C-alpha positions as CSV (number, residue, x, y, z in Angstrom):
1,M,-159.1,33.6,69.1
2,R,-159.9,30.3,70.8
3,R,-159.4,29.4,74.4
4,I,-159.1,26.4,76.6
5,G,-160.9,26.4,79.9
6,T,-163.1,28.9,81.6
7,G,-160.5,31.2,83.2
8,E,-161.0,34.9,83.5
9,M,-157.7,35.9,81.9
10,A,-158.3,33.8,78.8
11,A,-161.8,35.2,78.6
12,R,-160.5,38.8,78.8
13,A,-157.9,38.0,76.1
14,Q,-160.6,36.5,73.8
15,A,-162.8,39.5,74.3
16,R,-159.9,41.9,73.6
17,F,-159.1,40.2,70.2
18,A,-162.6,39.2,69.2
19,H,-162.7,41.7,66.3
20,D,-159.1,41.3,65.2
21,P,-158.7,38.7,62.5
22,R,-154.9,38.5,63.0
23,F,-155.7,36.6,66.2
24,D,-158.1,34.1,64.7
25,D,-155.6,31.2,64.8
26,T,-154.4,32.0,68.4
27,L,-155.2,29.8,71.3
28,A,-155.2,31.1,74.9
29,M,-154.9,29.0,78.0
30,E,-154.3,29.8,81.6
31,K,-151.5,28.0,83.3
32,G,-150.8,28.5,87.0
33,N,-151.6,32.2,87.6
34,G,-150.5,33.3,84.1
35,L,-151.7,33.2,80.5
36,L,-150.1,31.3,77.7
37,L,-150.8,32.2,74.0
38,Y,-150.2,29.7,71.2
39,E,-150.0,30.3,67.5
40,M,-151.1,27.9,64.8
41,V,-148.1,26.5,62.8
42,A,-149.0,24.9,59.5
43,P,-146.0,23.3,57.8
44,H,-145.9,24.1,54.1
45,E,-149.2,25.8,54.4
46,Q,-151.1,22.5,55.0
47,P,-153.5,23.2,57.8
48,Q,-154.3,19.5,58.2
49,L,-150.8,19.1,59.5
50,G,-150.9,22.2,61.8
51,Y,-150.2,22.3,65.5
52,Y,-150.1,25.0,68.2
53,A,-146.8,26.3,69.4
54,E,-146.1,28.5,72.4
55,W,-145.9,32.1,71.3
56,A,-146.3,34.5,74.3
57,R,-146.9,34.4,78.0
58,I,-148.2,37.0,80.4
59,A,-147.3,36.4,84.0
60,P,-148.2,38.4,87.1
61,H,-145.5,40.7,88.4
62,D,-147.4,42.3,91.3
63,Q,-150.8,40.8,91.9
64,R,-151.8,43.4,94.5
65,R,-151.6,46.1,91.8
66,S,-152.6,43.9,88.8
67,V,-149.3,44.4,87.1
68,Y,-148.2,41.7,84.6
69,T,-145.0,41.1,82.5
70,L,-144.9,40.0,78.9
71,S,-142.6,37.4,77.4
72,V,-142.4,36.2,73.7
73,K,-141.0,32.9,72.6
74,R,-137.9,33.2,70.3
75,G,-136.8,29.8,69.1
76,R,-136.7,27.7,72.3
77,R,-136.2,30.5,74.7
78,W,-138.5,33.0,76.4
79,E,-137.5,36.6,75.8
80,M,-138.7,39.3,78.1
81,A,-140.5,42.1,76.2
82,D,-139.3,44.8,78.6
83,F,-143.0,45.6,79.1
84,E,-145.2,45.5,82.2
85,G,-148.7,46.8,82.7
86,T,-152.3,45.6,83.2
87,L,-153.4,42.5,81.4
88,E,-155.1,44.6,78.7
89,Q,-152.0,46.7,78.1
90,C,-149.9,43.5,77.7
91,L,-152.5,42.1,75.2
92,D,-152.3,45.4,73.3
93,E,-148.5,45.2,73.3
94,L,-148.7,41.7,71.7
95,K,-149.9,43.3,68.5
96,R,-146.3,44.5,67.9
97,Y,-145.1,40.9,68.0
98,L,-147.4,39.4,65.4
99,R,-145.7,37.4,62.8
């Protein structure tokens, strides 16, 4: 996993997936007070033409209790994953949404 910036949430996501090769082409970036995850899209399996597309977002639901919600991008719309928990629990839940 790669990340942009030095934010704590992106660092925690990077540490969580450091040993999982399924997340090697994932990019994490903090935006506002949430975390956006991007996936590498390579048209016709040509990595030189690849770009990053929004894939998932983790947003705070209740910052006092460190509860976050998870959303996954479906086409052009964000779809709530009907899941909330700690940041690490949301990151673990993302494994179900791998393409």
